[in-house]
C-alpha positions as CSV (number, residue, x, y, z in Angstrom):
1,M,105.2,114.3,129.7
2,F,107.1,112.2,127.2
3,H,104.4,112.5,124.5
4,K,104.2,116.2,125.0
5,V,107.9,116.5,124.2
6,L,107.5,114.2,121.2
7,I,104.6,116.2,119.8
8,A,106.3,119.5,120.5
9,Y,109.4,118.3,118.7
10,F,107.4,117.9,115.5
11,N,105.1,120.9,115.9
12,F,108.0,123.3,116.5
13,F,110.7,121.5,114.5
14,A,111.7,124.5,112.4
15,V,112.4,126.4,115.7
16,F,114.6,123.7,117.1
17,W,116.3,123.4,113.7
18,A,117.0,127.2,113.7
19,L,118.5,127.0,117.2
20,G,120.7,124.1,116.1
21,I,119.4,121.6,118.7
22,D,117.2,119.5,116.4
23,Q,119.9,116.8,116.2
24,L,120.7,116.9,119.9
25,F,117.2,116.2,121.0
26,F,118.0,112.5,121.5
27,A,119.4,113.4,125.0
28,I,116.0,115.0,125.9
29,F,114.1,111.9,124.7
30,C,116.4,109.6,126.6
31,I,116.1,111.5,129.9
32,V,112.3,112.0,129.7
33,G,111.8,108.4,128.5
34,F,113.8,107.0,131.4
35,L,111.9,109.1,133.9
36,G,108.7,107.9,132.4
37,L,109.8,104.3,132.6
38,I,110.4,104.4,136.3
39,T,107.4,106.5,137.2
40,S,104.6,105.3,134.9
41,P,102.3,102.3,135.4
42,K,103.6,99.4,133.5
43,N,101.9,97.6,130.7
44,N,103.2,94.7,128.5
45,P,105.3,96.1,125.6
46,S,104.7,94.8,122.1
47,R,106.9,92.1,120.7
48,E,108.5,94.4,118.2
49,T,109.4,96.7,121.1
50,V,110.9,93.8,123.0
51,F,113.2,92.8,120.1
52,F,114.2,96.4,119.5
53,G,115.1,96.6,123.1
54,L,117.2,93.5,122.7
55,F,118.9,95.0,119.7
56,V,119.8,98.1,121.8
57,C,121.2,95.8,124.6
58,V,123.4,93.9,122.0
59,S,124.7,97.2,120.7
60,F,126.0,98.0,124.2
61,I,128.2,94.9,124.1
62,S,129.7,96.1,120.8
63,I,131.4,99.0,122.4
64,L,134.1,96.6,123.4
65,Q,134.9,96.1,119.7
66,I,135.8,99.8,119.0
67,S,139.5,100.2,118.2
68,S,139.7,103.9,117.4
69,P,139.2,106.4,120.3
70,I,137.6,109.1,118.1
71,R,134.9,106.6,117.1
72,Y,133.5,106.6,120.7
73,V,131.9,109.9,119.9
74,T,130.1,108.4,116.9
75,Y,129.1,105.4,119.0
76,L,127.5,107.5,121.7
77,R,125.6,109.5,119.1
78,N,124.3,106.3,117.5
79,E,123.4,104.8,120.8
80,G,121.6,107.9,121.9
81,V,119.4,107.8,118.7
82,Y,118.6,104.1,119.1
83,I,117.7,104.5,122.8
84,A,115.5,107.5,122.0
85,M,113.7,105.3,119.4
86,F,113.3,102.6,121.9
87,F,111.6,104.9,124.4
88,I,109.2,106.1,121.7
89,L,108.3,102.5,121.0
90,L,108.0,101.6,124.6
91,S,105.9,104.7,125.5
92,S,103.0,103.2,123.6
93,A,102.7,100.5,126.3
94,L,103.4,102.9,129.2
95,Y,100.7,105.4,128.2
96,S,98.1,103.2,126.4
97,A,95.2,104.7,128.5
98,K,95.6,108.0,126.6
99,S,95.8,106.3,123.2
100,I,93.0,108.1,121.3
101,R,94.0,111.6,122.3
102,L,97.7,111.0,121.8
103,T,97.1,109.4,118.4
104,N,95.1,112.4,117.1
105,K,97.6,114.9,118.4
106,L,100.6,113.1,117.0
107,Y,99.0,112.7,113.5
108,T,98.4,116.5,113.5
109,A,101.9,117.1,114.7
110,L,103.3,115.0,111.9
111,L,101.2,117.0,109.4
112,V,102.6,120.3,110.8
113,F,106.1,118.8,110.7
114,S,105.7,117.7,107.1
115,L,104.4,121.1,105.9
116,Q,107.5,122.8,107.4
117,C,109.7,120.3,105.6
118,S,107.8,120.7,102.3
119,L,108.1,124.5,102.3
120,I,111.8,124.8,103.0
121,A,112.7,121.9,100.7
122,F,110.8,123.4,97.8
123,L,112.5,126.8,98.3
124,A,115.9,125.1,98.4
125,S,115.0,123.0,95.3
126,N,114.5,126.3,93.5
127,G,117.8,127.7,94.6
128,F,116.5,129.9,97.5
129,G,118.8,128.6,100.2
130,I,119.1,129.4,103.9
131,S,122.5,129.2,105.5
132,F,123.6,130.4,109.0
133,K,125.5,129.6,112.2
134,T,123.1,128.6,114.9
135,V,123.1,129.5,118.6
136,A,124.2,126.0,119.4
137,A,127.2,126.4,117.1
138,Y,128.4,129.3,119.2
139,I,128.2,127.3,122.4
140,L,129.2,123.7,121.5
141,P,132.5,122.6,119.9
142,D,132.4,120.7,116.7
143,L,135.3,118.5,117.8
144,G,136.9,118.8,114.4
145,S,134.1,116.7,112.9
146,E,132.4,117.7,109.7
147,Y,129.4,115.7,110.7
148,V,129.0,117.6,114.0
149,R,129.7,120.9,112.2
150,G,126.8,120.1,109.9
151,M,124.5,119.5,112.9
152,L,125.3,122.8,114.4
153,N,125.5,125.0,111.2
154,K,122.5,125.0,109.0
155,S,122.2,125.1,105.2
156,T,119.1,124.1,103.3
157,I,121.1,123.4,100.1
158,Q,123.8,120.7,100.0
159,A,125.5,122.0,96.9
160,E,125.0,122.7,93.2
161,A,125.0,119.3,91.6
162,R,127.1,120.2,88.6
163,W,128.0,116.6,88.0
164,F,124.3,116.0,87.3
165,A,123.3,119.3,85.6
166,Q,124.6,122.8,85.5
167,G,122.6,125.1,87.7
168,F,120.9,122.1,89.5
169,Y,120.7,122.6,93.3
170,R,120.5,119.5,95.4
171,P,118.4,120.5,98.5
172,R,118.5,119.0,102.0
173,G,115.8,121.3,103.5
174,L,115.5,120.9,107.2
175,M,117.2,117.5,107.2
176,M,120.9,116.5,107.5
177,Y,121.1,115.1,104.0
178,P,119.1,115.2,100.7
179,N,118.3,111.4,101.1
180,T,116.7,111.9,104.5
181,M,114.8,115.0,103.3
182,A,113.4,113.1,100.3
183,G,112.5,110.1,102.5
184,I,110.6,112.3,104.9
185,L,108.7,114.1,102.1
186,A,107.9,110.8,100.3
187,S,106.5,109.1,103.4
188,T,104.6,112.1,104.6
189,I,102.8,112.4,101.3
190,A,100.5,109.7,102.7
191,I,100.0,111.8,105.9
192,K,99.1,114.9,103.8
193,A,96.8,112.8,101.5
194,Y,94.9,111.5,104.6
195,F,94.3,115.0,105.9
196,A,93.3,116.2,102.5
197,R,90.7,113.6,102.4
198,K,89.6,114.4,105.9
199,Y,89.3,118.1,105.2
200,L,87.5,117.5,102.0
201,L,84.8,115.5,103.8
202,R,84.4,118.4,106.2
203,N,84.3,120.9,103.3
204,R,87.4,122.8,104.5
205,M,88.7,123.5,101.0
206,F,91.5,125.9,102.1
207,L,93.1,123.2,104.1
208,V,92.6,120.7,101.3
209,S,94.4,123.1,98.9
210,I,97.3,123.4,101.3
211,C,97.8,119.7,101.6
212,V,97.5,119.1,97.8
213,L,99.9,122.0,97.0
214,A,102.4,120.6,99.5
215,I,102.2,117.2,97.8
216,V,102.9,118.8,94.4
217,M,105.9,120.7,95.9
218,D,107.1,117.4,97.5
219,L,107.2,115.6,94.2
220,F,109.4,118.4,92.7
221,S,111.7,118.4,95.8
222,I,112.0,114.6,95.8
223,Y,113.2,114.6,92.2
224,S,115.6,117.5,93.0
225,S,117.1,115.5,95.9
226,L,118.5,112.9,93.4
227,S,117.7,110.4,96.2
228,R,117.6,107.0,94.5
229,S,116.7,105.4,97.8
230,S,113.5,107.6,98.0
231,W,112.6,106.9,94.4
232,I,112.9,103.1,95.1
233,G,111.0,103.4,98.3
234,I,108.0,105.2,96.5
235,A,108.1,102.6,93.7
236,V,108.1,99.6,96.1
237,A,105.3,101.1,98.3
238,L,103.1,101.7,95.3
239,L,103.7,98.3,93.8
240,L,103.5,96.2,97.0
241,F,100.9,98.0,99.2
242,P,97.8,96.8,97.3
243,F,99.0,93.2,97.6
244,V,100.8,92.8,101.0
245,F,98.2,94.6,103.1
246,P,94.5,93.5,103.3
247,T,92.6,96.7,102.4
248,N,89.3,97.5,100.8
249,L,88.9,97.5,97.0
250,V,88.8,101.3,96.7
251,T,92.2,101.6,98.5
252,K,93.8,99.0,96.2
253,L,92.4,100.5,93.0
254,S,93.4,104.0,94.2
255,T,97.0,102.9,94.9
256,I,97.2,101.1,91.5
257,G,95.8,104.2,89.8
258,M,98.3,106.4,91.5
259,S,101.1,104.2,90.3
260,I,99.9,104.5,86.7
261,L,99.5,108.3,86.9
262,L,102.9,108.8,88.5
263,A,104.7,106.5,86.0
264,G,102.9,108.3,83.1
265,F,103.9,111.7,84.5
266,V,107.5,110.7,84.9
267,F,107.9,109.4,81.4
268,F,105.9,112.0,79.5
269,S,107.5,114.9,81.4
270,G,111.0,113.7,80.5
271,L,112.0,113.2,84.2
272,S,112.7,109.6,83.4
273,D,115.9,110.6,81.6
274,G,117.2,112.3,84.8
275,I,116.1,109.4,87.0
276,Q,117.8,106.8,84.7
277,A,121.0,108.8,84.6
278,R,121.1,109.0,88.4
279,L,120.3,105.3,88.8
280,F,122.9,104.0,86.4
281,D,125.6,106.7,86.2
282,K,128.8,105.0,87.5
283,T,130.9,108.2,87.6
284,H,129.5,109.4,90.9
285,S,128.7,107.2,93.9
286,N,127.3,103.9,92.7
287,E,130.6,102.1,92.5
288,G,131.7,103.5,95.9
289,R,128.5,102.2,97.6
290,G,129.0,98.8,96.0
291,L,132.6,98.6,97.2
292,N,131.4,99.7,100.7
293,Y,128.9,96.9,100.8
294,Q,131.4,94.3,99.7
295,L,134.0,95.4,102.3
296,I,131.3,95.4,105.0
297,W,130.8,91.7,104.4
298,E,134.5,90.9,104.1
299,E,135.5,92.8,107.2
300,T,132.6,91.5,109.4
301,T,133.2,87.9,108.5
302,S,136.9,88.1,109.0
303,S,136.8,86.8,112.6
304,W,134.3,85.3,115.0
305,D,134.1,88.2,117.4
306,K,133.4,90.7,114.5
307,L,130.8,88.3,113.1
308,L,129.0,88.0,116.4
309,F,129.3,91.5,117.8
310,G,130.5,93.7,114.9
311,H,132.9,96.6,115.0
312,G,130.9,98.8,117.4
313,T,130.8,101.7,114.9
314,Q,131.9,102.7,111.5
315,V,135.6,102.7,110.6
316,D,137.7,104.4,108.1
317,H,139.1,102.4,105.2
318,W,141.8,103.4,102.8
319,L,139.8,102.3,99.7
320,L,136.8,104.5,100.6
321,N,136.1,108.2,101.0
322,I,133.0,107.3,103.1
323,P,133.1,105.4,106.5
324,L,133.0,101.6,106.2
325,G,129.7,100.4,107.6
326,S,127.7,103.3,106.3
327,H,125.0,104.0,103.6
328,S,122.8,101.1,104.6
329,T,121.0,100.5,107.9
330,Y,120.7,96.7,107.4
331,L,124.4,96.2,106.4
332,G,125.5,98.9,108.8
333,I,123.9,97.1,111.8
334,F,125.6,93.9,110.6
335,F,128.9,95.7,110.5
336,K,128.5,97.6,113.8
337,Y,126.6,95.0,115.9
338,G,127.2,91.7,114.2
339,V,124.9,88.8,113.5
340,I,123.2,89.0,116.9
341,G,122.3,92.6,116.5
342,S,121.1,92.0,112.9
343,I,118.9,89.1,114.0
344,C,117.2,91.2,116.7
345,F,116.6,94.1,114.3
346,L,115.2,91.9,111.6
347,V,112.9,90.1,114.0
348,F,111.7,93.5,115.2
349,L,110.9,94.4,111.6
350,I,109.1,91.1,111.1
351,F,106.9,91.6,114.1
352,L,106.3,95.2,113.0
353,Y,105.1,94.0,109.6
354,N,102.8,91.4,111.2
355,R,101.3,94.1,113.5
356,S,100.8,96.4,110.5
357,R,99.2,93.7,108.4
358,R,96.9,92.6,111.3
359,L,95.9,96.2,111.8
360,T,94.8,96.7,108.2
361,K,93.0,93.4,108.3
362,Q,91.0,94.4,111.4
363,V,90.1,97.7,109.8
364,S,89.0,95.9,106.7
365,V,86.7,93.7,108.7
366,I,85.0,96.8,110.2
367,N,84.7,98.4,106.8
368,R,83.1,95.4,105.3
369,A,80.5,95.7,108.1
370,G,79.8,99.2,107.1
371,G,82.6,101.2,108.8
372,K,84.5,104.0,107.1
373,F,88.0,103.8,108.7
374,V,90.9,104.6,106.3
375,R,93.6,106.3,108.4
376,P,95.5,103.1,109.2
377,Y,95.8,102.4,105.5
378,F,97.6,105.7,104.9
379,L,99.8,105.0,108.0
380,C,101.0,101.6,106.8
381,F,101.7,103.0,103.3
382,A,103.8,105.7,104.9
383,L,105.8,103.1,106.9
384,I,106.8,101.1,103.8
385,I,109.0,103.9,102.4
386,P,111.5,104.3,105.3
387,V,111.6,100.5,105.7
388,V,112.7,100.2,102.1
389,Q,114.8,103.4,102.1
390,I,117.0,102.4,105.0
391,M,118.4,99.6,102.8
392,F,120.5,102.4,101.3
393,I,120.8,105.0,104.1
394,E,121.5,104.9,107.8
395,V,118.5,105.6,110.0
396,D,120.6,106.9,112.9
397,V,122.6,109.6,111.0
398,D,119.6,112.0,111.1
399,L,117.7,112.2,114.4
400,S,114.6,113.8,112.8
401,Y,114.4,111.0,110.3
402,A,114.8,108.4,113.1
403,M,112.2,110.1,115.3
404,Y,109.7,110.3,112.4
405,F,110.2,106.6,111.7
406,S,109.7,105.8,115.4
407,A,106.5,108.0,115.5
408,L,105.0,105.9,112.6
409,I,105.7,102.7,114.6
410,F,104.2,104.3,117.7
411,L,101.0,105.2,115.8
412,I,100.7,101.7,114.4
413,S,100.9,100.4,118.0
414,Q,98.3,102.9,119.1
415,E,95.9,102.2,116.2
416,S,96.3,98.5,116.9
417,R,95.1,99.0,120.5
418,A,92.1,100.9,119.1
419,F,91.3,98.0,116.8
420,S,92.1,95.1,119.2
421,P,90.0,91.9,118.8
422,D,87.5,92.7,121.6
423,K,87.0,96.3,120.4
424,L,86.8,95.0,116.9
425,A,83.9,92.7,117.7
426,R,82.1,95.5,119.6
427,R,82.5,97.9,116.7
428,V,81.2,95.4,114.2
429,R,78.1,94.8,116.4
430,E,77.5,98.6,116.8
431,I,77.7,99.1,113.1
432,S,75.4,96.2,112.4
433,Q,72.9,97.6,114.9
434,I,73.0,101.0,113.3
435,R,72.5,99.6,109.9
436,S,69.6,97.5,111.1
437,Q,67.9,100.5,112.7
438,N,68.3,102.5,109.5
439,V,66.7,99.7,107.5
440,K,63.8,99.6,109.9
441,M,63.3,103.4,109.7
442,L,63.3,103.2,105.9
443,K,60.6,100.5,105.9
444,V,58.5,102.6,108.2
């Protein structure tokens, strides 16, 4: 049941977005996830899931640190998102018997989700915006919060970015913010590229053209978003992936080639001027973010209770026009949940990286024996971008972004089960036997 809800969320995301309930789905995930936990056969969860669960438990303690009553609403929203993420991670262990079918369906759902995001983001990037009051906005109160109002009332364009260029529209598409929109598009380029390759091998050229066209549209929308975090995420993924993950030579050379092509396109098209202006212009938000990060450190280290358990949630500060504790998941967790929460979250990421690296290594062993498995390579590349991007944005401010991030981790866990050591040895033997039979037939 849980996975049907997760897959439906991505497949019909535009519908949920139009109804105004896309950001409220964490409640559904929490309820269905809890029911699945108490009714499904138990399996051992992965180590990264255990530490993410510990992180969630530590965040419960931090509620005692909240000093402003209005911030309890923000705390409940953050907790709901993190608990939903935990159930997605945990569900891989609860439903491992259905791994192959679930994995294939979720990959397809993420493709459908990404194509929806690509189309609306591209239209918004060209100034064709959609803005309306949703059904949920007529039913639910916004509590006087601009953030809640933005959840319930939809607009695919954030604003005309006159501070950057006259007539330049900064899109947010189906996401809450331009940064999360760009992060989704940047990461799902890898998903689209995988399906383009898959459809090409099956000679389904119409579907190939859709995926390729969507990638081109994404590049335009990512630039239009002015999302520095997404640009940095793409650059880091392209530069590090060939070296930090054990893949085959073709994959490494392809990634390096893509880096060169993208860098050449940016510089020769003139887009580098806009990127440079956005990265180094101190008249907009760079200085504000720097001050936010500085104050996060000062306020969290001001006392032992804040250092250990944080502030519980973001707080307002007279020096900032943004909440203190925002605009970085890593520093935000340090501010909200203290050192203990930060350690649990960082250990979770370390185990996640080890699992991802082990997965690509296992796939590479099979490929050297004659296999042709590449899907985990695209998956791990897609994961790098949000892991880097959340250094500069909060993963919990946009539920759809958090659910996508969790879905990638779920797929890595599922793929790891498919390439476990015992199955790995069996596949290598099967491939070797097939190759030996082919050699014998050629000799005959």
